Every structure is written in C-alpha cells, then in structure tokens.
DSSP file (Angstrom, degrees, kcal/mol; ACC not computed):
  #  RESIDUE AA STRUCTURE BP1 BP2  ACC     N-H-->O    O-->H-N    N-H-->O    O-->H-N    TCO  KAPPA ALPHA  PHI   PSI    X-CA   Y-CA   Z-CA
    1    1 A M              0   0    0      0, 0.0     2,-0.0     0, 0.0     0, 0.0   0.000 360.0 360.0 360.0 131.9   12.9   19.2   -6.9
    2    2 A G     >  -     0   0    0      1,-0.1     4,-2.3     4,-0.0     5,-0.2  -0.262 360.0-108.6 -72.3 162.7   11.0   20.4  -10.0
    3    3 A H  H  > S+     0   0    0      1,-0.2     4,-2.2     2,-0.2     5,-0.1   0.896 118.3  48.4 -59.1 -44.7    7.3   20.3  -10.3
    4    4 A E  H  > S+     0   0    0      1,-0.2     4,-2.2     2,-0.2    -1,-0.2   0.895 110.9  50.4 -66.2 -40.1    7.4   17.5  -13.0
    5    5 A A  H  > S+     0   0    0      1,-0.2     4,-2.3     2,-0.2    -1,-0.2   0.893 109.8  51.5 -64.8 -39.2    9.7   15.4  -10.9
    6    6 A L  H  X S+     0   0    0     -4,-2.3     4,-2.4     2,-0.2    -2,-0.2   0.910 108.3  51.2 -64.0 -42.2    7.5   15.8   -7.9
    7    7 A K  H  X S+     0   0    0     -4,-2.2     4,-2.4     1,-0.2    -2,-0.2   0.913 110.5  49.0 -61.8 -42.2    4.5   14.7   -9.9
    8    8 A L  H  X S+     0   0    0     -4,-2.2     4,-2.5     2,-0.2    -1,-0.2   0.898 109.9  51.5 -63.9 -40.1    6.3   11.6  -11.1
    9    9 A E  H  X S+     0   0    0     -4,-2.3     4,-2.4     1,-0.2    -2,-0.2   0.911 111.1  48.2 -62.1 -42.4    7.4   10.8   -7.5
   10   10 A L  H  X S+     0   0    0     -4,-2.4     4,-2.8     2,-0.2    -2,-0.2   0.889 109.9  51.9 -66.2 -39.2    3.8   11.1   -6.4
   11   11 A I  H  X S+     0   0    0     -4,-2.4     4,-2.1     2,-0.2    -2,-0.2   0.935 110.6  48.2 -61.7 -45.8    2.6    8.9   -9.2
   12   12 A E  H  X S+     0   0    0     -4,-2.5     4,-0.8     1,-0.2    -2,-0.2   0.929 113.5  47.3 -60.5 -45.5    5.1    6.2   -8.3
   13   13 A W  H >X S+     0   0    0     -4,-2.4     3,-0.8     1,-0.2     4,-0.7   0.909 110.7  52.4 -61.7 -42.9    4.1    6.4   -4.6
   14   14 A L  H >< S+     0   0    0     -4,-2.8     3,-0.8     1,-0.2    -1,-0.2   0.862 102.3  58.1 -64.4 -36.6    0.4    6.2   -5.5
   15   15 A T  H 3< S+     0   0    0     -4,-2.1    -1,-0.2     1,-0.2    -2,-0.2   0.751 112.4  41.6 -66.2 -21.8    0.8    3.1   -7.6
   16   16 A K  H << S+     0   0    0     -3,-0.8    -1,-0.2    -4,-0.8    -2,-0.2   0.497  87.5 118.2-100.0  -6.3    2.2    1.3   -4.6
   17   17 A L    <<  +     0   0    0     -3,-0.8    -3,-0.0    -4,-0.7    -4,-0.0  -0.419  29.1 169.0 -69.9 130.6   -0.2    2.7   -2.0
   18   18 A E        +     0   0    0     -2,-0.2     2,-0.6     5,-0.0    -1,-0.1   0.533  40.6 110.9-114.2 -13.9   -2.4    0.1   -0.3
   19   19 A D     >  -     0   0    0      1,-0.2     4,-2.2     2,-0.1     5,-0.2  -0.531  51.3-160.9 -73.7 110.6   -3.9    2.1    2.5
   20   20 A K  H  > S+     0   0    0     -2,-0.6     4,-2.9     1,-0.2     5,-0.2   0.873  88.2  54.6 -60.0 -40.7   -7.7    2.5    1.7
   21   21 A D  H  > S+     0   0    0      1,-0.2     4,-2.3     2,-0.2    -1,-0.2   0.907 109.9  46.6 -62.2 -41.4   -8.2    5.5    4.0
   22   22 A T  H  > S+     0   0    0      2,-0.2     4,-2.7     1,-0.2    -1,-0.2   0.909 112.7  49.7 -67.2 -41.4   -5.4    7.4    2.3
   23   23 A I  H  X S+     0   0    0     -4,-2.2     4,-2.0     2,-0.2    -2,-0.2   0.930 111.7  48.5 -62.1 -45.4   -6.7    6.5   -1.2
   24   24 A D  H  X S+     0   0    0     -4,-2.9     4,-1.8     1,-0.2    -2,-0.2   0.905 111.9  50.0 -61.0 -41.6  -10.2    7.6   -0.2
   25   25 A Y  H  X S+     0   0    0     -4,-2.3     4,-2.3     1,-0.2    -2,-0.2   0.923 109.4  50.5 -62.9 -45.1   -8.8   10.9    1.2
   26   26 A L  H  X S+     0   0    0     -4,-2.7     4,-2.7     1,-0.2    -1,-0.2   0.857 107.3  54.8 -62.6 -34.7   -6.9   11.6   -1.9
   27   27 A K  H  X S+     0   0    0     -4,-2.0     4,-2.9     2,-0.2    -1,-0.2   0.906 107.3  50.4 -64.3 -41.3  -10.0   11.0   -4.0
   28   28 A I  H  X S+     0   0    0     -4,-1.8     4,-2.5     2,-0.2    -2,-0.2   0.931 111.8  47.4 -61.3 -45.7  -11.8   13.6   -1.9
   29   29 A V  H  X S+     0   0    0     -4,-2.3     4,-1.9     2,-0.2    -2,-0.2   0.930 113.7  47.9 -61.9 -46.0   -9.0   16.1   -2.5
   30   30 A K  H  X S+     0   0    0     -4,-2.7     4,-1.8     1,-0.2     5,-0.2   0.942 113.5  46.5 -60.5 -49.2   -8.9   15.4   -6.2
   31   31 A D  H  X S+     0   0    0     -4,-2.9     4,-2.1     1,-0.2     6,-0.2   0.896 111.5  51.2 -62.6 -40.6  -12.7   15.7   -6.6
   32   32 A S  H  X>S+     0   0    0     -4,-2.5     5,-1.6    -5,-0.2     4,-1.0   0.859 109.2  50.6 -67.8 -33.1  -12.9   18.9   -4.6
   33   33 A S  H  <5S+     0   0    0     -4,-1.9    -1,-0.2    -5,-0.2    -2,-0.2   0.859 114.4  43.1 -73.2 -32.6  -10.2   20.5   -6.7
   34   34 A T  H  <5S+     0   0    0     -4,-1.8    -2,-0.2     1,-0.2    -1,-0.2   0.774 118.6  44.3 -82.1 -25.2  -11.9   19.6  -10.0
   35   35 A L  H  <5S-     0   0    0     -4,-2.1    -2,-0.2    -5,-0.2    -1,-0.2   0.547 107.2-124.8 -93.2  -8.3  -15.3   20.6   -8.7
   36   36 A G  T  <5 +     0   0    0     -4,-1.0     2,-0.3     1,-0.3    -3,-0.2   0.758  67.0 126.6  72.7  25.0  -14.1   23.8   -7.1
   37   37 A K      < -     0   0    0     -5,-1.6     2,-0.5    -6,-0.2    -1,-0.3  -0.762  68.9 -96.5-113.8 164.3  -15.5   22.9   -3.7
   38   38 A D    >   -     0   0    0     -2,-0.3     3,-1.0     1,-0.1     4,-0.2  -0.656  23.5-154.4 -81.3 120.2  -13.9   22.8   -0.3
   39   39 A W  G >  S+     0   0    0     -2,-0.5     3,-1.6     1,-0.2     4,-0.5   0.673  83.1  82.2 -68.9 -17.3  -12.8   19.3    0.6
   40   40 A W  G >  S+     0   0    0      1,-0.3     3,-1.3     2,-0.2    -1,-0.2   0.874  86.1  57.2 -54.8 -38.8  -13.0   20.0    4.4
   41   41 A H  G <  S+     0   0    0     -3,-1.0    -1,-0.3     1,-0.3    -2,-0.2   0.684 101.9  56.1 -69.5 -17.5  -16.7   19.4    4.3
   42   42 A D  G <  S+     0   0    0     -3,-1.6    -1,-0.3    -4,-0.2    -2,-0.2   0.518  86.9  99.2 -91.6  -6.1  -16.2   15.9    2.9
   43   43 A L  S <  S-     0   0    0     -3,-1.3     2,-0.1    -4,-0.5   -18,-0.0  -0.499  75.0-119.8 -80.0 149.3  -13.9   14.8    5.8
   44   44 A D     >  -     0   0    0     -2,-0.2     4,-2.2     1,-0.1     5,-0.2  -0.361  33.1 -99.2 -80.6 171.5  -15.3   12.8    8.7
   45   45 A E  H  > S+     0   0    0      1,-0.2     4,-2.6     2,-0.2     5,-0.2   0.852 121.9  53.9 -62.5 -36.6  -15.2   14.1   12.2
   46   46 A Q  H  > S+     0   0    0      2,-0.2     4,-2.4     1,-0.2    -1,-0.2   0.905 109.3  48.5 -64.9 -40.8  -12.1   12.1   13.2
   47   47 A Q  H  > S+     0   0    0      2,-0.2     4,-2.1     1,-0.2    -2,-0.2   0.920 112.9  47.6 -64.8 -43.7  -10.2   13.5   10.2
   48   48 A K  H  X S+     0   0    0     -4,-2.2     4,-2.6     1,-0.2    -2,-0.2   0.919 111.7  50.6 -62.6 -43.3  -11.2   17.1   11.1
   49   49 A Y  H  X S+     0   0    0     -4,-2.6     4,-2.6     1,-0.2    -2,-0.2   0.919 109.2  51.0 -61.0 -44.3  -10.3   16.6   14.7
   50   50 A S  H  X S+     0   0    0     -4,-2.4     4,-2.2     1,-0.2    -1,-0.2   0.910 111.5  47.3 -61.1 -43.1   -6.9   15.2   13.8
   51   51 A I  H  X S+     0   0    0     -4,-2.1     4,-2.3     2,-0.2    -1,-0.2   0.923 112.3  49.7 -64.3 -44.0   -6.2   18.2   11.6
   52   52 A Q  H  X S+     0   0    0     -4,-2.6     4,-2.2     1,-0.2    -2,-0.2   0.886 110.1  50.8 -64.0 -38.2   -7.4   20.7   14.2
   53   53 A Q  H  X S+     0   0    0     -4,-2.6     4,-2.5     2,-0.2    -1,-0.2   0.904 109.4  51.2 -64.9 -41.0   -5.1   19.0   16.8
   54   54 A G  H  X S+     0   0    0     -4,-2.2     4,-2.0     2,-0.2    -2,-0.2   0.908 110.2  48.5 -61.5 -42.8   -2.2   19.2   14.5
   55   55 A L  H  X S+     0   0    0     -4,-2.3     4,-2.5     2,-0.2    -1,-0.2   0.885 110.7  51.3 -64.7 -38.8   -2.8   23.0   14.0
   56   56 A K  H  X S+     0   0    0     -4,-2.2     4,-2.1     2,-0.2    -2,-0.2   0.909 107.6  53.1 -64.1 -42.0   -3.1   23.4   17.7
   57   57 A D  H  <>S+     0   0    0     -4,-2.5     5,-2.7     1,-0.2    -2,-0.2   0.913 109.8  48.7 -58.4 -42.6    0.2   21.6   18.2
   58   58 A I  H ><5S+     0   0    0     -4,-2.0     3,-1.6     1,-0.2    -2,-0.2   0.944 110.3  50.2 -62.4 -48.2    1.8   24.0   15.7
   59   59 A E  H 3<5S+     0   0    0     -4,-2.5    -1,-0.2     1,-0.3    -2,-0.2   0.849 113.0  47.1 -58.5 -35.1    0.3   27.1   17.5
   60   60 A E  T 3<5S-     0   0    0     -4,-2.1    -1,-0.3    -5,-0.2    -2,-0.2   0.316 117.3-111.5 -94.3   8.3    1.6   25.9   20.8
   61   61 A G  T < 5 +     0   0    0     -3,-1.6     2,-1.7    -4,-0.2    -3,-0.2   0.641  67.3 144.9  77.2  15.1    5.1   25.1   19.5
   62   62 A R      < +     0   0    0     -5,-2.7     2,-0.3    -6,-0.2    -1,-0.2  -0.615  31.9 137.9 -87.0  81.7    4.9   21.3   19.8
   63   63 A L        -     0   0    0     -2,-1.7     2,-0.4    -3,-0.1    -5,-0.0  -0.896  42.3-157.8-127.3 152.8    6.9   20.6   16.7
   64   64 A T        -     0   0    0     -2,-0.3     5,-0.1     4,-0.0    -2,-0.0  -0.998  31.7-114.9-129.5 129.2    9.7   18.2   15.7
   65   65 A A     >  -     0   0    0     -2,-0.4     4,-1.8     1,-0.1     3,-0.4  -0.299  18.6-125.5 -63.3 143.3   12.0   19.1   12.8
   66   66 A H  H  > S+     0   0    0      1,-0.2     4,-2.4     2,-0.2     5,-0.2   0.887 111.9  55.2 -54.6 -42.6   11.7   16.8    9.7
   67   67 A E  H  > S+     0   0    0      1,-0.2     4,-2.2     2,-0.2    -1,-0.2   0.868 104.5  53.5 -61.7 -37.2   15.5   16.2    9.9
   68   68 A D  H  > S+     0   0    0     -3,-0.4     4,-2.4     2,-0.2    -1,-0.2   0.894 109.2  48.2 -65.8 -39.6   15.2   15.0   13.5
   69   69 A I  H  X S+     0   0    0     -4,-1.8     4,-2.0     2,-0.2    -2,-0.2   0.915 109.9  52.3 -66.1 -42.9   12.5   12.5   12.5
   70   70 A K  H  <>S+     0   0    0     -4,-2.4     5,-3.5     1,-0.2     4,-0.3   0.918 111.7  46.7 -59.5 -43.3   14.6   11.3    9.6
   71   71 A K  H ><5S+     0   0    0     -4,-2.2     3,-1.3     3,-0.2    -1,-0.2   0.924 109.1  54.7 -63.6 -44.4   17.6   10.8   12.0
   72   72 A K  H 3<5S+     0   0    0     -4,-2.4    -1,-0.2     1,-0.3    -2,-0.2   0.866 117.0  36.0 -58.1 -39.1   15.4    9.0   14.6
   73   73 A Y  T 3<5S-     0   0    0     -4,-2.0    -1,-0.3    -5,-0.1    -2,-0.2   0.244 114.2-112.0-102.3  11.7   14.2    6.5   12.0
   74   74 A G  T < 5       0   0    0     -3,-1.3    -3,-0.2    -4,-0.3    -4,-0.1   0.846 360.0 360.0  66.3  35.5   17.5    6.2   10.1
   75   75 A L      <       0   0    0     -5,-3.5    -4,-0.2    -6,-0.2    -5,-0.1   0.426 360.0 360.0-101.0 360.0   16.2    7.8    6.9
C-alpha cells in the first residue's frame, strides 16, 4: 500500500472512531510530533505499563502471527 493510500485509510478510520482513549492517545502522538517532544512522557502509567509488557512479550517470544489472528476471527 502506498503512503498516500495509507493516509486516506487512516483518515477514513479516524472519522469513524468513537473510542475516547484512542482519540486522546492519537492527539498526544500528533502534538508530540509537531512539537518535537517525546510522547512517552505524556502517557499515563497504565499506558506505559501496557507498552512495556508488550515489549517484554516480544523479547520472550510470546507472539502470535497477524495471519493467525485474522484466521481466528475470520478476517
């Protein structure tokens, strides 16, 4: 998928997004990229913990292939 097509896909997804937490998170990412600061510092402790747990899972090989998840949920 080209860069422009991906941006359009994200715009379409964003216009339908209702989850306040995700919207707030995306706002943090957007602001940090335009202000040149690290968005990590704007995350709450639960968000940081979740990211750290995900990284630990990767390091320890607890992964599931994207294709396997798609099959599991019929996507």
